[in-house]
MOPAC internal coordinates of N, CA, C and O (Angstrom, degrees):
PM7 1SCF
backbone

  N    0.0000 0     0.00 0     0.00 0    0    0    0
  C    1.4599 1     0.00 0     0.00 0    1    0    0
  C    1.5244 1   109.39 1     0.00 0    2    1    0
  O    1.2310 1   120.72 1   -50.29 1    3    2    1
  N    1.3338 1   116.24 1   129.71 1    3    2    1
  C    1.4504 1   121.35 1  -179.33 1    5    3    2
  C    1.5179 1   110.11 1   -81.96 1    6    5    3
  O    1.2310 1   121.35 1   -37.54 1    7    6    5
  N    1.3177 1   115.02 1   142.46 1    7    6    5
  C    1.4550 1   119.91 1   178.19 1    9    7    6
  C    1.5272 1   108.95 1   -93.06 1   10    9    7
  O    1.2310 1   120.42 1   -54.90 1   11   10    9
  N    1.3035 1   116.81 1   125.10 1   11   10    9
  C    1.4501 1   122.35 1   177.96 1   13   11   10
  C    1.5150 1   109.07 1   -80.93 1   14   13   11
  O    1.2310 1   120.76 1   -42.45 1   15   14   13
  N    1.3203 1   116.15 1   137.55 1   15   14   13
  C    1.4606 1   120.24 1   176.76 1   17   15   14
  C    1.5259 1   109.90 1  -128.38 1   18   17   15
  O    1.2310 1   122.09 1   -36.71 1   19   18   17
  N    1.3088 1   113.61 1   143.29 1   19   18   17
  C    1.4651 1   121.01 1   175.96 1   21   19   18
  C    1.5218 1   107.16 1  -101.87 1   22   21   19
  O    1.2310 1   120.81 1   -40.84 1   23   22   21
  N    1.3225 1   116.05 1   139.16 1   23   22   21
  C    1.4527 1   119.45 1   172.66 1   25   23   22
  C    1.5224 1   108.01 1  -140.85 1   26   25   23
  O    1.2310 1   121.07 1   -17.20 1   27   26   25
  N    1.3040 1   115.55 1   162.80 1   27   26   25
  C    1.4512 1   121.01 1  -176.01 1   29   27   26
  C    1.5221 1   108.86 1  -118.61 1   30   29   27
  O    1.2310 1   120.85 1   -52.64 1   31   30   29
  N    1.3178 1   115.99 1   127.36 1   31   30   29
  C    1.4599 1   122.53 1   177.54 1   33   31   30
  C    1.5105 1   107.58 1  -118.89 1   34   33   31
  O    1.2310 1   120.99 1   -64.34 1   35   34   33
  N    1.3195 1   115.70 1   115.66 1   35   34   33
  C    1.4708 1   122.37 1  -177.15 1   37   35   34
  C    1.5316 1   111.24 1    49.81 1   38   37   35
  O    1.2310 1   121.28 1  -138.51 1   39   38   37
  N    1.3288 1   115.15 1    41.49 1   39   38   37
  C    1.4594 1   121.56 1   176.26 1   41   39   38
  C    1.5152 1   115.44 1    85.07 1   42   41   39
  O    1.2310 1   119.56 1   170.63 1   43   42   41
  N    1.3104 1   118.45 1    -9.37 1   43   42   41
  C    1.4664 1   121.29 1  -179.74 1   45   43   42
  C    1.5210 1   109.58 1   -98.35 1   46   45   43
  O    1.2310 1   120.70 1   -44.38 1   47   46   45
  N    1.3210 1   116.27 1   135.62 1   47   46   45
  C    1.4591 1   121.74 1  -177.29 1   49   47   46
  C    1.5266 1   111.46 1   -83.22 1   50   49   47
  O    1.2310 1   121.25 1   -43.50 1   51   50   49
  N    1.3392 1   115.21 1   136.50 1   51   50   49
  C    1.4535 1   122.83 1   175.26 1   53   51   50
  C    1.5238 1   108.40 1  -130.22 1   54   53   51
  O    1.2310 1   120.65 1   -24.00 1   55   54   53
  N    1.3258 1   116.36 1   156.00 1   55   54   53
  C    1.4576 1   122.20 1   179.93 1   57   55   54
  C    1.5228 1   108.46 1  -127.46 1   58   57   55
  O    1.2310 1   120.80 1   -42.15 1   59   58   57
  N    1.3374 1   116.08 1   137.85 1   59   58   57
  C    1.4587 1   120.15 1   178.56 1   61   59   58
  C    1.5230 1   109.36 1  -145.95 1   62   61   59
  O    1.2310 1   120.96 1   -31.60 1   63   62   61
  N    1.3264 1   115.76 1   148.40 1   63   62   61
  C    1.4605 1   120.18 1   172.72 1   65   63   62
  C    1.5301 1   110.07 1  -114.36 1   66   65   63
  O    1.2310 1   120.88 1  -168.15 1   67   66   65
  N    1.3489 1   115.92 1    11.85 1   67   66   65
  C    1.4605 1   121.48 1   179.84 1   69   67   66
  C    1.5233 1   110.31 1   -99.96 1   70   69   67
  O    1.2310 1   120.93 1   -19.03 1   71   70   69
  N    1.3111 1   115.83 1   160.97 1   71   70   69
  C    1.4583 1   121.35 1   172.68 1   73   71   70
  C    1.5270 1   106.14 1   -86.35 1   74   73   71
  O    1.2310 1   120.77 1   -64.93 1   75   74   73
  N    1.3228 1   116.13 1   115.07 1   75   74   73
  C    1.4625 1   120.24 1  -177.18 1   77   75   74
  C    1.5218 1   109.98 1  -131.04 1   78   77   75
  O    1.2310 1   121.19 1   -31.21 1   79   78   77
  N    1.3169 1   115.32 1   148.79 1   79   78   77
  C    1.4531 1   120.05 1   176.31 1   81   79   78
  C    1.5287 1   109.12 1  -114.47 1   82   81   79
  O    1.2310 1   120.83 1    -1.25 1   83   82   81
  N    1.3132 1   116.02 1   178.75 1   83   82   81
  C    1.4619 1   119.34 1  -176.78 1   85   83   82
  C    1.5280 1   112.11 1   -63.19 1   86   85   83
  O    1.2310 1   119.65 1   142.57 1   87   86   85
  N    1.3195 1   118.27 1   -37.43 1   87   86   85
  C    1.4636 1   120.16 1   179.04 1   89   87   86
  C    1.5319 1   110.23 1   -64.08 1   90   89   87
  O    1.2310 1   119.74 1   141.90 1   91   90   89
  N    1.3422 1   118.10 1   -38.10 1   91   90   89
  C    1.4672 1   120.94 1   176.21 1   93   91   90
  C    1.5271 1   110.94 1   -58.55 1   94   93   91
  O    1.2310 1   120.53 1   138.44 1   95   94   93
  N    1.3253 1   116.59 1   -41.56 1   95   94   93
  C    1.4746 1   121.70 1   179.31 1   97   95   94
  C    1.5312 1   109.94 1   -61.37 1   98   97   95
  O    1.2310 1   120.65 1   133.26 1   99   98   97
  N    1.3345 1   116.36 1   -46.74 1   99   98   97
  C    1.4602 1   121.33 1  -179.50 1  101   99   98
  C    1.5307 1   110.64 1   -58.72 1  102  101   99
  O    1.2310 1   120.36 1   134.05 1  103  102  101
  N    1.3214 1   116.93 1   -45.95 1  103  102  101
  C    1.4702 1   120.52 1  -179.52 1  105  103  102
  C    1.5285 1   111.96 1   -69.68 1  106  105  103
  O    1.2310 1   120.14 1   137.40 1  107  106  105
  N    1.3084 1   117.33 1   -42.60 1  107  106  105
  C    1.4632 1   120.75 1  -177.56 1  109  107  106
  C    1.5323 1   111.51 1   -60.40 1  110  109  107
  O    1.2310 1   120.90 1   137.50 1  111  110  109
  N    1.3460 1   115.89 1   -42.50 1  111  110  109
  C    1.4571 1   119.74 1  -177.91 1  113  111  110
  C    1.5346 1   112.33 1   -90.70 1  114  113  111
  O    1.2310 1   120.90 1  -171.23 1  115  114  113
  N    1.3384 1   115.88 1     8.77 1  115  114  113
  C    1.4620 1   122.72 1   172.54 1  117  115  114
  C    1.5287 1   113.83 1    59.56 1  118  117  115
  O    1.2310 1   120.61 1  -138.49 1  119  118  117
  N    1.3330 1   116.44 1    41.51 1  119  118  117
  C    1.4578 1   120.86 1   174.26 1  121  119  118
  C    1.5211 1   109.47 1   -84.26 1  122  121  119
  O    1.2310 1   120.67 1   -31.50 1  123  122  121
  N    1.3167 1   116.33 1   148.50 1  123  122  121
  C    1.4550 1   122.14 1   173.18 1  125  123  122
  C    1.5329 1   106.68 1   -85.47 1  126  125  123
  O    1.2310 1   120.10 1   -72.91 1  127  126  125
  N    1.3153 1   117.41 1   107.09 1  127  126  125
  C    1.4667 1   121.25 1  -172.48 1  129  127  126
  C    1.5221 1   113.34 1   -65.03 1  130  129  127
  O    1.2310 1   119.49 1   162.12 1  131  130  129
  N    1.3159 1   118.57 1   -17.88 1  131  130  129
  C    1.4601 1   119.49 1   179.56 1  133  131  130
  C    1.5278 1   112.03 1   -82.08 1  134  133  131
  O    1.2310 1   120.34 1   170.22 1  135  134  133
  N    1.3351 1   116.95 1    -9.78 1  135  134  133
  C    1.4639 1   120.36 1  -176.49 1  137  135  134
  C    1.5215 1   113.19 1  -121.82 1  138  137  135
  O    1.2310 1   120.21 1  -141.67 1  139  138  137
  N    1.3271 1   117.20 1    38.33 1  139  138  137
  C    1.4614 1   117.77 1  -179.03 1  141  139  138
  C    1.5192 1   111.94 1  -147.73 1  142  141  139
  O    1.2310 1   122.44 1   -17.90 1  143  142  141
  N    1.3251 1   112.93 1   162.10 1  143  142  141
  C    1.4594 1   122.45 1   171.50 1  145  143  142
  C    1.5177 1   105.52 1  -119.93 1  146  145  143
  O    1.2310 1   120.62 1   -45.88 1  147  146  145
  N    1.3235 1   116.42 1   134.12 1  147  146  145
  C    1.4580 1   120.97 1  -176.22 1  149  147  146
  C    1.5269 1   109.96 1  -117.63 1  150  149  147
  O    1.2310 1   121.33 1   -55.52 1  151  150  149
  N    1.3279 1   115.07 1   124.48 1  151  150  149
  C    1.4627 1   121.72 1   176.24 1  153  151  150
  C    1.5229 1   108.11 1  -110.03 1  154  153  151
  O    1.2310 1   121.04 1   -52.97 1  155  154  153
  N    1.3175 1   115.62 1   127.03 1  155  154  153
  C    1.4647 1   121.39 1  -178.81 1  157  155  154
  C    1.5153 1   108.31 1  -123.06 1  158  157  155
  O    1.2310 1   120.73 1   -65.00 1  159  158  157
  N    1.3316 1   116.20 1   115.00 1  159  158  157
  C    1.4696 1   122.09 1  -177.75 1  161  159  158
  C    1.5237 1   111.67 1    49.55 1  162  161  159
  O    1.2310 1   121.11 1  -132.21 1  163  162  161
  N    1.3257 1   115.48 1    47.79 1  163  162  161
  C    1.4677 1   124.78 1   173.45 1  165  163  162
  C    1.5252 1   114.69 1    75.10 1  166  165  163
  O    1.2310 1   119.60 1  -167.34 1  167  166  165
  N    1.3263 1   118.38 1    12.66 1  167  166  165
  C    1.4562 1   121.77 1   175.72 1  169  167  166
  C    1.5223 1   109.12 1  -125.86 1  170  169  167
  O    1.2310 1   120.62 1   -38.96 1  171  170  169
  N    1.3099 1   116.43 1   141.04 1  171  170  169
  C    1.4598 1   121.29 1   176.73 1  173  171  170
  C    1.5166 1   108.20 1   -92.17 1  174  173  171
  O    1.2310 1   121.13 1   -52.32 1  175  174  173
  N    1.3362 1   115.45 1   127.68 1  175  174  173
  C    1.4626 1   120.92 1  -177.88 1  177  175  174
  C    1.5224 1   110.20 1  -114.87 1  178  177  175
  O    1.2310 1   120.19 1   -41.18 1  179  178  177
  N    1.3347 1   117.25 1   138.82 1  179  178  177
  C    1.4667 1   119.70 1   176.27 1  181  179  178
  C    1.5218 1   110.97 1   -70.48 1  182  181  179
  O    1.2310 1   121.07 1   -21.13 1  183  182  181
  N    1.3062 1   115.55 1   158.87 1  183  182  181
  C    1.4647 1   122.09 1  -177.23 1  185  183  182
  C    1.5242 1   112.50 1   -57.65 1  186  185  183
  O    1.2310 1   120.16 1   149.49 1  187  186  185
  N    1.3195 1   117.30 1   -30.51 1  187  186  185
  C    1.4674 1   120.38 1  -179.20 1  189  187  186
  C    1.5328 1   112.33 1   -61.88 1  190  189  187
  O    1.2310 1   120.01 1   157.96 1  191  190  189
  N    1.3207 1   117.59 1   -22.04 1  191  190  189
  C    1.4728 1   122.06 1  -177.39 1  193  191  190
  C    1.5274 1   113.64 1   -94.13 1  194  193  191
  O    1.2310 1   119.51 1   168.70 1  195  194  193
  N    1.3102 1   118.54 1   -11.30 1  195  194  193
  C    1.4602 1   121.32 1  -171.25 1  197  195  194
  C    1.5190 1   113.60 1   -61.38 1  198  197  195
  O    1.2310 1   119.62 1   148.62 1  199  198  197
  N    1.3088 1   118.33 1   -31.38 1  199  198  197
  C    1.4728 1   120.76 1   179.61 1  201  199  198
  C    1.5271 1   112.12 1   -71.80 1  202  201  199
  O    1.2310 1   120.19 1   158.32 1  203  202  201
  N    1.3120 1   117.24 1   -21.68 1  203  202  201
  C    1.4690 1   122.29 1  -173.96 1  205  203  202
  C    1.5240 1   114.25 1  -102.12 1  206  205  203
  O    1.2310 1   120.36 1  -179.25 1  207  206  205
  N    1.3199 1   116.91 1     0.75 1  207  206  205
  C    1.4670 1   120.55 1  -179.59 1  209  207  206
  C    1.5183 1   108.24 1  -109.38 1  210  209  207
  O    1.2310 1   120.86 1   -66.51 1  211  210  209
  N    1.3241 1   115.96 1   113.49 1  211  210  209
  C    1.4571 1   121.97 1  -175.91 1  213  211  210
  C    1.5261 1   110.87 1  -102.37 1  214  213  211
  O    1.2310 1   121.37 1   -37.32 1  215  214  213
  N    1.3225 1   114.99 1   142.68 1  215  214  213
  C    1.4639 1   122.38 1  -176.66 1  217  215  214
  C    1.5188 1   110.23 1   -73.22 1  218  217  215
  O    1.2310 1   121.64 1   -47.11 1  219  218  217
  N    1.3376 1   114.46 1   132.89 1  219  218  217
  C    1.4616 1   122.66 1   176.61 1  221  219  218
  C    1.5201 1   109.40 1  -118.34 1  222  221  219
  O    1.2310 1   121.03 1    -9.97 1  223  222  221
  N    1.3196 1   115.64 1   170.03 1  223  222  221
  C    1.4570 1   121.35 1   179.62 1  225  223  222
  C    1.5290 1   110.45 1   -59.49 1  226  225  223
  O    1.2310 1   120.66 1   -45.68 1  227  226  225
  N    1.3307 1   116.34 1   134.32 1  227  226  225
  C    1.4585 1   126.29 1   176.00 1  229  227  226
  C    1.5283 1   114.36 1    70.37 1  230  229  227
  O    1.2310 1   119.87 1  -163.57 1  231  230  229
  N    1.3249 1   117.86 1    16.43 1  231  230  229
  C    1.4552 1   120.36 1   176.11 1  233  231  230
  C    1.5166 1   110.41 1   -68.54 1  234  233  231
  O    1.2310 1   121.66 1   -27.55 1  235  234  233
  N    1.3279 1   114.43 1   152.45 1  235  234  233
  C    1.4614 1   120.95 1   178.71 1  237  235  234
  C    1.5225 1   108.89 1  -121.31 1  238  237  235
  O    1.2310 1   121.53 1   -54.88 1  239  238  237
  N    1.3340 1   114.68 1   125.12 1  239  238  237
  C    1.4546 1   121.85 1  -179.29 1  241  239  238
  C    1.5235 1   107.63 1  -122.26 1  242  241  239
  O    1.2310 1   120.95 1   -50.35 1  243  242  241
  N    1.3114 1   115.80 1   129.65 1  243  242  241
  C    1.4579 1   121.00 1   174.43 1  245  243  242
  C    1.5114 1   107.35 1  -120.44 1  246  245  243
  O    1.2310 1   120.60 1   -50.29 1  247  246  245
  N    1.3197 1   116.46 1   129.71 1  247  246  245
  C    1.4566 1   121.96 1   178.40 1  249  247  246
  C    1.5286 1   107.77 1  -119.44 1  250  249  247
  O    1.2310 1   121.66 1   -55.52 1  251  250  249
  N    1.3186 1   114.43 1   124.48 1  251  250  249
  C    1.4636 1   120.45 1   178.67 1  253  251  250
  C    1.5208 1   106.58 1  -116.15 1  254  253  251
  O    1.2310 1   120.91 1   -57.31 1  255  254  253
  N    1.3203 1   115.87 1   122.69 1  255  254  253
  C    1.4591 1   119.44 1   178.67 1  257  255  254
  C    1.5268 1   109.58 1   -91.28 1  258  257  255
  O    1.2310 1   121.35 1   -33.72 1  259  258  257
  N    1.3170 1   115.03 1   146.28 1  259  258  257
  C    1.4588 1   122.28 1  -179.20 1  261  259  258
  C    1.5244 1   107.53 1   -95.31 1  262  261  259
  O    1.2310 1   121.13 1   -52.91 1  263  262  261
  N    1.3218 1   115.44 1   127.09 1  263  262  261
  C    1.4595 1   121.25 1  -178.30 1  265  263  262
  C    1.5176 1   107.94 1  -120.00 1  266  265  263
  O    1.2310 1   120.85 1   -51.15 1  267  266  265
  N    1.3204 1   115.99 1   128.85 1  267  266  265
  C    1.4540 1   120.21 1   176.89 1  269  267  266
  C    1.5180 1   110.83 1   -84.46 1  270  269  267
  O    1.2310 1   121.34 1   -20.50 1  271  270  269
  N    1.2689 1   115.04 1   159.50 1  271  270  269
  C    1.4626 1   119.20 1   178.88 1  273  271  270
  C    1.5163 1   109.46 1   176.90 1  274  273  271
  O    1.2310 1   121.60 1     1.84 1  275  274  273
  N    1.2923 1   114.55 1  -178.16 1  275  274  273
  C    1.4505 1   116.77 1  -177.82 1  277  275  274
  C    1.4835 1   112.01 1  -145.01 1  278  277  275
  O    1.2310 1   120.10 1   180.00 1  279  278  277

């Protein structure tokens, strides 16, 4: 039996019964990984760690995209 977990991405609640990591989240929601900062449970993690951090129940993820301009 798969365990369902709830997580929050930019304040919006999502539910999954799959094993997913931070890189999966980035790809699923079609973010450009070179133009963002990712905060996971109040800590900012470098891109090198995204494959090794797996989503758990009640985790909070904030993604801030970098926009250029003048």
